Structure formats: structure tokens, C-alpha cells
N, C-alpha and C positions, 0 to 999 in steps of 0.2 A: 472686569474683563469677562467676556462670554466664555463658556466652557464647552468643550466637545468631550462627551463621555463615550469612550470606546469600550464596548463589551466583548471581551474574549469569552464567548459562550462555552467553548470547549474546556477552558480552565474553570469557569464558574461551576460547570456541571461535571467535573472531572471524575467523580465517583463511578460513573457509568463505564468509562474507559480509563482506568487509573494509570495506564502506561502512556496515555496520550493527553495532550499533544506533546511531542518531543521537540518541537520548534515553535518560535513565536509566530503569531498570525501575520502573514505577509501583507494582506489587505489593510489591516489595522495599522501596521507600521508605515505604510505608504500614506494613509490618511493622517496619521500623526504628523508626518513631514509636511503634508499639504496644508493642514489647518494651522500649524505653527507659523507657516509663512503668511497666513492670513491674519495672524495676530491673536488667535484663540489660545486659551489655556487647555491643556490636554490632561484628562484623567482616565487612566486605564482601569477598567473594572474587571478584576480577575478572581474575586471571592464574593460570595453572596452578601457578606456583611457590608460591602462597599457599594451596593446598588443604591442609587440616590432615591430618597423617599418622596421628594417633591419635584413636580414637573415645572420647568421654567421655559417659556416659549423663546427666550433669548438664547438658550443653549441648544446644542445639537446632541442627539443620542443615536449612536450607530453601533450595530452589533455584527459579528461574523461568526459562523459555525461551520466546521468541516463535517461534523457528524450529525446526521438528522436526528438520532436519538437524543443527543444533547440539546438540540434545538427544541424538541418537543418538551423535554424536561424544563427548559428555561421558560417556555411559554406558560407551562403549568405553574412555575414558581412566581412569575409576575402576576398571573391571575389570582393566585393565592394571596399574595401581598396586597393586591387591590381589595380583595374581599375581606380578609381577616385583619389586616393592619392599616387599611384605609390609605395606602400611599396613593399619591395623585399621578405618579408616572405609570402609564399603561402601555400595552403592546403597540397601540397605534402611534405612539410617540417615538418608537425605536425603529429606525430603518435597518432591517436585518439583511445582510448579504449572506445567502445560504446557497446550497446546491441548486436552488430553483429561482433565485433572485440575484440581482446585481446591486452593489452598493451605489450610492448616488454620484460618487465622483469617478469620472471616467478618464480624466486627464492626469493620470498619476505616473505613467510609465517613465517619464523623464526624471522623476525624483528618486533619490536614494532612500533606502529604508532608514527610518528613525528608530534605533534600538533603545533609546534612553529610557523609555517608559518601562520596558521589560527589565532593564538594569536596575531601575528604582524598585520594581516589584521584588526582585531577588534580595536586594539590600534590606528592604523593609520587612518582608514576611518570609524570606527564605524559600519561596516557591521555586522548585527546580524543574527544569526541562532537560531531558536526557542529552539532547544534542545542542544545547545552548550553553555558553556563548558561541555563536557561529554566524555565518553569512547566509542569507536566504534570498533567492531571486529566480527570475525567469529570463532566458534568452529569447523565448518565443511564447506566444499565447495562442490557445485555440487548438482544434483538432478537426479532422475531416470525416471521422468515422460514424458519427451520429448514433452512438450507443445510447439506448433509452434511459440508462441509469445515470448518465454523466452530465455535469454542469455544461459541457460543450456540445450537447446533442443537437443544438440548433445552429452551431457554427459551421461554416463551409470552407474556412481557410485558416492557415497558420501564419501569424504575423510576427515580425521581429519587434522586440520591445527593449532590449538592453544588450550589454556586452559584459564580458567577464570582469573587466577592470571596474566598471560601475557597480557591479554586484559586490565586489571585494571591498567592503566598508570597514569591517573589523579586521585589521591587519593581523596576520599570523593565525587567524582562526579558520576552521573548515568552511567550505562552500557547499551548500545543498541546492542543487538546481531542481526546480519544481515544474519544469516544462511539461505540458500536457501530453505532447506526442512529438518530441524532437526528431525522432527517426523518420517520421512521415513527412516532415517539412521538405519542400522542394529545395531548400537551401541547407539541408542537413550536413552536406559535405563541408560547407563553409563553417558551420557551427562546431562540428567535431574538430576541424582544423584549428579553430580558435581555442577550444579546450586544450588541444595538444600544445599549442604555443604557450598558453598560460601555464600549463603544467611544467613545461621546460623552464620557464622563468621563475616559477615558484614550486620547486620540487618537493618542498616539505609541507605544502598545504594540501590537506585531504580534500578531494573533490568527489562529489557523489551525485549521480543522476537518480533522483528519487522515483520518478515514474518509469514505467516499463518501456522496453524496446518493442516496437510494434513488429510482430513476426508475420504479418499477413503478406507483405511484399518486401523482398530484400535485395535491392539492386546492388551490383558489384561495387560501384563507386562509393556508395554509402557504407557498405561493409568494410571496405578498405580504410576509409576515414575513421570509422568507429574503432577499427582494430588499432589504429595509431593512438587514438584518444584513450582507449581502454587501459593503456599503461599507467594513466594518471587517475583513472576512475576506480571506485570501489566495485563491489559486486554489481553486475548488471541484472536487472529484473525483467522477466518475461512472464507471460501467462498462457496456460493451456487449460482453460476452464472446461471446454467441451471436448470430451474424448473423441468425438466423431471427426474433429478437425485435425486429422493425422498430419495434414500438410504443415500445421504449426510446428509439430515435432521435427519434421524434415528440415524446416527453416531454422529451428533451434540447433540442429546438427550442423547446418551450414554456418550459423553464427559462431558456433564453438570453434570452427576452424580458424576464425579470425581473432577471437578474443580469449581463447584458452578455456580453462575450466571454471572461471570466476562468474558463473551464471547461477542465479536462483530463480526458480519457476513457481509461480502461484498455481495451485490446484484447487478448484472449487468442488465441493461435494456436499450432498445433503439437500439439493434443490428439488422441490416437488417430488418427494419420495413418500409413498403412501402404503405400499404393500411389502410383504416379505421378499417377493421376487424383485421388486424395484430396488429394495435395499441391497439385495445380493448383487444385482447388476451395477449399482452405483459404487459399491465397494470394489468390485472387480475392475470397473472403469478407473477408479482411483489407483489401484495397484498396478494396472497396466501402465499408466502414466508415471507412477512413482518409480518403478523398476527400470523402465526405458530411460528415464532421466538419470537415475543413479548409475546406469551402465556406462553413460558417457561422462560421468563426473559432475553433472549438474545437481544442484541442491533443491529438492522439492520443499515448498512452503505450503502447508495444508491449511485450507480455509473452509470452515463450516458455514454454509449459507444461513444468513439471518435476514428475515424479512422485517425491516423497520416499520413497514406499514401494518404488520401483524395480521396479514391476510392468510398466511400459511403457518401452520403449527406442525413441526416435524414430530411424528409419532415415535421416531427412533432416536430422539435427541440424546438420551443417556448413553445409548450404544455408540453413537458418533463421538460423544465426549470422551469416552474411554479409548476409543479407537485413535483419535487424534492425539491423546495424551501419550499413547504408546509409540506412535509413529511420527512424532515431530522430528524433522530433520536435525534440529538443534541438539537433540538428546540421543540420537541413534548411536548405536555401538555395533561392534562386529557380531554380537550374539543376540541382537534385539529380536524379540517376538512378542506376541500378545501378552505373555505372562511376565515380561520383564518388570521387576520391581512393582508389581501390581498389588495395591492394597487389598486386603481380604474382602472388603465390601464390594470390590469391583469384579470379583471372580464370577458371580452369576452372569454379569454382562459379557465377560469374555467367553464363557461357555455358550451363551446365546449367539454371539457372533459366529463362533465356530460351527454351531448347528445350522445357522442360516446360510453359511457359505457352502455347506455340504461337501461335494467332491473337490472344492477349491479351498478347503480349510487349511491345507498345507501352507497357504499364503501367510497365515497368521501363526501357525504352529512351528514352522521351521524358522531358524535364524535368517536374517536378511542376507548375511554373507553366503550361506549355503545356497540360497536362491540365485544370487548373482554369479556364483562360481559354477553353477550347474552346467555341464556341457550341453544340456538340452534347453538352456535359457531361452533362446530364440523360439524354439518349438513350443515351449510353455507359454510364452507371450502370445504366439499366434493362436494357441488354443483359447486363451482368454478373449482375444480379439474376435474370434469366430463366435464365441458364446454371446458376447454383447453386441455383435452385429456391426463391426467396423472393419475396415481394410487394414491389415497388419503391415507395419513398416519394419523391415529387417535392418538393423543398424549395421553400417559398414564396419567390418572388424577393426579397421584402423582407428575408429573412434572409441573403441573400448578403452576404459581407463584401467591401466595395468595395476595400480595400487588397490583398486577394488578387488581384482581377482586374487591378489596376493594377501591382502591384510584383512579383508572383511570375512 
């Protein structure tokens, strides 16, 4: 019987991102279902030791990676095995579906995911994924935004591919929806209503929308439908990567009126920073977003820019690392500042950050709670906005989260 080898590259190269993947590879599970219907034997490759040594033209070899860094390491690994151990399988034999390519099988959407190979993996080698066993799937595929870093940058539409009941394969287990941009779909209201109805039928099943809510355009009917669905969804994720896009924050405030405080927002920092002044402005841009979000009860998620192409080397990497360690939203407390539980070897970095911030050093020297409770909070945020050259948005008082003022 011919064999289809499915390479989960993110698991094979897991050392680069040890917390990931948290879920099975959706594309590989669909391919497993497809090729089993065709009569093939399936072998999931999830550890380097299981990489086949001999190439057989009767077999198929398919790989998938979500992280480009893992893909590059995998290519180096195969080339090394070719050169040093003389294996006959090489990269030309493996069809790899990556952020820049598509896997060879396109007629997969009508098939349910085959989770059995990942179940075998766990039983055989004890490989764990944080969010598995669970259900993984898409209601829609594609996006309209043409972001240059995205797998969907050449797509012009969002197309329906499945429904909640078809995704719900592992009964009693959570569902993780991986839709690229569900909110931007013309039929978003229909999909959010479907999530709501599923949630009503299965109130004990955790539902999670893994990708973010697109805050560029927020029509009322979509917000109302999302508001109803949010009762059954976990935290909703948004992104405010460019501080200049203050309209994004305005829309986050609008979103909050419909979904409450269960919002987490990604903040990017450290991109193309070369000088002390650029570092200072980048940190101020971060804090402006950070405190504006916390004032309305949203949780910032800090992300340090990494260039997988290695074209940009951040000269302030160590400072950013200390900075993010101290201001991770997951570990913040009412008295957090730059010195909180700081190891002695990090003290020189903290002092350098304070020096570079100059007249704005209070942002890292004062506890977070003091900054949020300050009666001049809005005035202070406007001062930062003026310095970095953006238009300030004064948060409506009714959106202030009272527990922040009382407890932090």
C-alpha cells in the first residue's frame, strides 16, 4: 500500500517555538482524511527521528508549516541529512504548504478533519499540544486586506467553507475557529448568528475565535451580531500595531460597548528602530496604546518585532526584552513598574531605559495603578501623543473601567 507522509514541520522543529503549535495542523488533518479515502496509508511525521530515509516515487510527501523560522530550519535539516547521512529523500520530493505556497489538494473543504494520527502521536510518544484534544476548523477562508506579510495577500474575497456542526467532530471538546477575517466577510452576521445558535445548543463547549476582529470598518449590524455571539466566545483579539492609526482605538472603544471588557489587543513594538530618539518614540508609542487600552479594560499583548528574513537587527533588543518582561499584561499587578522583581543583571538595562525616556521616565518609574488613577491621565496621554506626532483621542468617561481606578 502506498504511503502519504505528512510532515508537521512546526512539531519537528518545535525547539524554536517551544510553546507552539498548540493545535494540530488543520491542512494535514484534511489531507489525512482525503488520502485515506483514496486508499493510502498515512504516516504523520512529528519528530526528526521519523523522517523517512529513502525516497519512493510511489509514495507522497507533504509538509506544512505555520512559522517561517521552522520551515527554514526544516530545510536545513533535510539538506544536512542529504549531505551527511546520504538519505535519498530531498526537498524537491516534499510538497510544502507554507505561508507562501499552497498544498496540492484544493478540494478538501467538504471533508471533516481526521484527528486519529495526532491521537496516535500522543499515545505513542506523549507529544503534547496545549489546546488538544479539540476541534479545529474554518467557517470561511480568505481575506480582502492584502497585507504583505499574510498568506492571503493575493486573495480578493472571503468564501464559505464549513459550518459549526461539521467542525464539531470531537464531541465534548472545545472548538477553535481559525477564520482569517470573519468580521470582514459580507456574511459575517450570518456566521455570528450561527455561532450564537451553536452556543445555545452546546453551552458547555468552549468556543474560540483565534484570529482577530478587523477594526478597520465596524458596521452596526455586524457589531450587534458579534455582541450576541461574544457570550459564547472567549477573549476577542484585535490589533493596534501602528500608533498613528488612532481610528483603530476609536473602533475598539466602539467594539467594547457591544462585547464588554473581554478584549485583548496586540501591540507591536521594535520595528525599524535604529537610534536613541527612535527608541524613545517607539516606547512612548507603546505606552500610549498600553494605557489607553487598560483605561477601558482591554488587555494589551506585547509583541516584539522579529524579522524572519534577518534583514533587520534591532540594536536595542536587550532593552526591549527587559521591557516586555516587566510589562506583560499576563503578569502585571497594581504596583508594577520597571523594577518589579527585576533580576540584578537586568538593572543596567532598566537604568538605560529610564535615561533614554528622559522627561517621560515616570512611565516606567511610577506604578501602573498610579498612572491610571491620575486625575490628569487624559492630559498626560495627550502630551505623549503630541510628542510622537499623532492625534490624541480622549476616551469617553463612561468607558473608563471602574475597577482600574479602585484597585490598581
